[in-house]
C-alpha positions, 0 to 999 in steps of 0.5 A: 789174804793180804791185809793191804788189799783193803775194801774190794769194790765188787763190780759187774754184778748181775742186776736182779729182776726185782719186779719179777719175783717168784710167786708167794715169796715174802720178804721181811726187812728192817726198814720203816718204809716199804721200798722195792728190792732193787738197785735204787733201794737204800734199805736192803739190810736183812731179807728173809725168804719165807717160802719158795713157790711157783712164781708170777710176774705181777708187779703188785706181788713184788717183794717189799721191805717191812718191819720184822715181826718175829723175834726181838725187834731191830730197834730193841737190838739197838736200844740194848746196845745203847743202854749197855754202853751208857751204863759202861760210860756212867761207870767210867766217868764215876771213876774219872769225872773229867774224862769225856770220850771223843770219836773223831771222824775223818771223811773225804767229802761233804756228805754229813749224813754219817756224821749226823748219824754218829752224833745222834748215837753219841748224844744218846750215850754221852760221847763227843764227836768231832769231824775232820772233813778233807777234800774229795781228792785228798792225798795220802799224805794229807790223810796221814797228817790228820791221823798223826794229829789225832794220834797225839791228841789225848782228848780223842779216844777213837778215830773212824776213817770214813774214806773211799776204799782207794784212800784206805792204804796200808800206810794210812791204816797203820799210821793210826794208833791201834788203841784209837782204831775203833773200827779195827781195820789196822793190821795189828787189830786185825791180827789180834782178832785173827789170833783171838786176843781182843784184850787190846783190839776192837771188833769192827762195828760193821762186822759185829752188827752183821753177827748180831743180825745173824743171831736174830735169824731163826736158824741156829748159828752152829753149822749155818752156811754163810756166803760172803760176797766181796770184802777181801779187806779187813772187814771180810777177814774179821767177819770170817773169823767171827763166823767161824768161831760161832761154828758157821761154814763160810763160803766166799765169792767175789760176785753173786753166784746162783750156785753158791747162794742156793747152798747158803742159808745166809748171804752177806753182801760186803761190797761197796755200792748196790749189790742185789740178789735175785729172789730166784737165787734164794733158798727158803729161809735165807737171810740176806744182809746188805752192808754196802748201804750203811746209811739210814738217816731215819730216826724217830727216837730209838725207832731207827732203821738200817745197818748204819744205826746199829753199826754206829751204836757198836762203834760208840761201844768201842769208843767207850771201851777205848776210853776205859782202856786208856783210863786203866792205862793211866793207873799205876802199872806193876813192874815186870823187870827182867834182870840181866845176868852178871857173872863176877870174875876173879880177878875183877876185869877192867871197868871197860871190859865189864861194861862192854861184856854186858848187852843192855836192854833197849831203853823202850823195853826197860821203860815198859818193864817199869810201868812207863807209857810210850808217850812218857819217854823220849829216846836218845839212841838205844840205851837212854831216854828222857822221861816226861814230867807228865808222869807225875800228874798221871800217878799223883794218887800213887803212894810213894815208895821208901826214900833212901839217902846214901851219904858217907863219912868224911872221905879221903881224897880218893872217895869212899864209893858212895855211888857204887854203894847206891848201884850195888844196893839197887841191884841187890834190891831189884835183881836179888830181892825182887823189890822195885828199886830205882837209883838216882844219881848226879850227872858227872861233869865232863871237865874232870873226865879229860882232866884228873879223876884220881887214881885207878886200879886197886886204889881206885874210888870204885867208880868202876864197874857199878858207877861209870860202866854201870850204864853200859854206856860211855856217854854217862861221862860225856854229853849224855843227853846234853843237859850240861850243854843246855845249862852252859848255853843258858848261863852264858846267855845271861852273861851276854845279856848283862854286858850288852845291857850295860853297854847300851845303857851307857851309850844311849839316851833314855828315848833312844833306848826306849825306842829300841827296847819297845820297837814299832812293828808295823806301826804298832808298839807293844810291851812284851809280857816280860816287859809288862812284868817289869812295869808291874814290879816298878809300880807302873800300871800303864801298858800303852808304851806311848802313855809312860811319863819320862820318869817312868820311861827312865825307870823302865829302861835303866837297870843301872847295873854296877859293873863292880857288883856283877856277880854272874860269871860265864861257865864252861864244862872244861877244866881251865885254870886260865879262865879263873880271872879274865878281862872282857870288853877289850875290843874297840866295838865295846867302847872302853867298857872293860871289866874283870870277870871269870869263868866257873865250871858249868856244874857250878852255875846257879842254873844247875842248882835250880835244875836240881831243886825245881819242882816242875817247868813252871817252878823252874821258870820262876826260879830262873827269873828271880836269879840275882845277877848283880846290884844297881848303883843304888844297891837294888838287886837286878834279876834275870827277869829284869834283863828280859831273859828268863823266858829264853832261859826256860826255852833252853832248859825245857828238855834238860828238866826231864830226867834221863833213864838208863840202866845198871849192869844188871838191868835195874833202872837209874835216873841220871839228872843234874849235878850241882857243885857240892861246895857252893851248892847242895850237891844232890841229884834232882828233886824231879828224878826222885819224885818220878822214881818214888811214884814208879817204884810203888808203895813197897819199892825203894828209891836210893839217891846219893848226897855229895861228899860226907854227911856233914856237907851233902847229907846236911844240905840234902835234909835242910835244902832239898827236902825243904824244897821237895817236901819229901822225907827220907826213911833211911840213911845209908852211911858209907865207910871204908877201913882205909878212911877210918885208919886215917881218921884214927891217926894214920897217914893221909891215904894215897893207897889202901894199907895192906897191914891190919891195924885194929887200933887205928880202925877203932879210933876212926870209928869212935871219932868220925864214924860215930859223929856222922851217925850222930849227925843223921840222928839230928834229923831223926832218920835211922842209919845203916852203915855200909862198909865198902870192902877192899881186897886188902881189908881183914876180917877182923877189921871188918867185924870191928867196924860193924860192931862199933857202928852198931854201938854208936847208934846205927840200926845195922852195919854190914860189909858190902862186896858190890865192886867184885860181886855186883848186886849179889855182894850187897844183898845183906845191905839190902836186907838191912835197909829194908828192915830199917825202912819198915821202922818209923822215921821221925824226920825233922829239920835242923832249923826253922825258916824263921831262924835268923841267918846268923843263927842258922849258920851257928846251928850248923857249925855247932851241931853238925861240925862240932865248932865252938862258935862262928866268926863273921868277917865285916864283909859277911856281916854287911851281906847278912844285913843286906839280905835281910833288908831284901827279904832273903832272910828265910832262905836255907843255908848252904855252907861252902867248906872243905869236904876233907874235914868236919872243920874248915881245916882240911888237915884236921881229921877224925872229929876236930873240937875247940875251933871257931868256924870263920865266915869270910863272905856270904853270897846268895843264889836267890833263884835256887833258893839258898844263901851260901856262906864261904868258910874257906877259899872255894875254887869253882874252876878246876885246872888241868894237871901236868898229864891230863886224862886226855892223853889216854882217851882215843877213838878207833875210827873203824869200830868207833870204840872209845878207849881210855875213859875208864 
């Protein structure tokens, strides 16, 4: 039977002669009133012929419908169902007090009898009912539009389509979400019923009501012959399945049949309209249930009659069941992660070969495996998706998992593989130890992708198989989901607003400027909400634009930005050295307002740092508003909110704030989100990605994230800035080291390629200097350390053993070699076990300094305790800035040191553990929106340049296959 053939309306049925029944036939029905058994009757619900004797034509002996007297009463059946549903409702709201289950009824006429009936029944149970009344001749698209709205409305838990059969098309029924289809008419719900899987589906209330009425009949259910007339659609299919499961024999007919009805001991009339059965066709004891007239508006408390009230009661039962399922679905879901098989090869293939050899899981499947709801993801293609922040509210009571930070020793220019350790560790935890685990990584800048990224091959930084190609997707290093583009657009909108405002203030009088800033629209002038906020900051309480005094008007319209003190720069995500210093305003239209400025690379924007530290959309909007873009000529800070642009910035960033879900080569989940510059910002992925992941992995799971550069920079900022902003506390630090870097720190030459010669002396000196110091830095914060030795093919076993031994002697909880580059997650199982063990130990996390500590002392504590400096030296400019920030109330902000990553000191050439130096602070700047102050220790370039032979020489696209080459 095709499910698309919906409620079939039987026509041309024989009209019974209701005034000429057989003599002695007694018919008992369920209606309160006694009505003739004829076409005009609205009460033919349950008829039972008690005997069959020779007839009479006397009208006085015509059968009447009356209250059933033998067996449980119909009213009791309704009352029992209502009471059971009320009890389920009370239990549901006990656990979810704010939940108010709601049934929405879509109808296509103005007949409100069904609405009133359902509202009365809902009132007895404690549910809400809402009505959407469409025109009688409504179109399919109009119905679908309303259904789609109800699908997305979280307040609605059930939808009843009270529409003519012709309107219940397959497209309409299957637009309705199955979980809200409380009448069980969609293809999926009918299929579930046929299959016998009712864990997620619904029994149609009318079919359920028929079964309850049949159960009240004296004849046993098993073996009963039931004739079903009409109803080829979902209701007929559902009823047939229910009857056959109870052992009944089901006969079908499109119209009344004397022959078939004399074989049946129960007749169910499903067709729409009035269908009546001549009493002469009924065998003694036959039950007749007429479903065509579902409405009985009679109601005397619980003394209700008709199939309508029982159907309504069972519909409410389905709504409560739907609400209960919804509530259960909001709870934490155990993972069902399916790992992807990875077969390591020797020699190790190229990055791109490894990536393309693996077939990723569809991102919606990955999302389902890790407990995300369908409405919590927004797919970007097949293998990546944004995850909505509503997840945090849904799982707010869920305990967090273990929080693991991967940092490193002072790196060589080639890097030591922190990112690959993150991925290897997560794959070992999830695919091999079967523990829920999540990786949280920064999004790489697109600029270096086409510029310079270091060497490749055997001297690579191992960004290979487990970092770039870990996501089985080239877009990881390209546009991804457009977050960096959103940051670029937002940043440059601020820059445009700054120059435009300075131009307009310089070329207009107060009155003209005020008229343009607060224009008359249809004869009415109003301040926008953001302008009212500025008035409040100025101490002006008036909100009528015509009521401001000239002095108040002047204060309002004049930001009076000093062009020489504008600190905001434009950004672009391309390496372009010729943008490090530019001149703007040279066109004649700018009327001589020329000034020098510059471009930074996009990831250096303060908006990127805000994205990484924001705790939600509201927090991000607040931070964007308080970004300081420069100073007025009177020395007052001017913010993005003063410019009136902060709301627009939030609009541009509303999607970028959602982390991007991807996967590793072995199918483990990864959040890629934010990528702030690791010198002038904190260099960590986002707070939100970490928080979402910690909820998803569950109490026994692990979230592994990475800090930029060495432990002295990235880890220190992670603890003092990111942990302070997020409120999260790490359980373990994984400190990444390599033999090649330790040789350099032990006195060997700067690294340009791994040494193939074993040198235990240099390795030992590097361990006793830089490795020991970095372990000590982690201990300053009270967090246990596991050292991960990233093994290269040139490392000897003696060198590996020495590093692990000396790391433990220096205070590491454990130290293990890692072979993830060549073996995938299998090569990091030992590390995973060590991290699991360390994570079970108590962590005594503490900040290095208090927020109340003065700015100078915060800087000194970092310099002395983390870097090992004797003291700091402030330039006059730096001291003046400190005095200014204290005056403006910024003194409690944490410190984000901007210094080289190639040494513990400010001198890149000083390896190992430098001592006896004074740390010079040449300048101090502030990212007020992001929420930190950053002292400049050396010269920081925020715009990389292109080398003589950039990477773009090797990047190409096959126009036929669309295959990208040269990225890896």
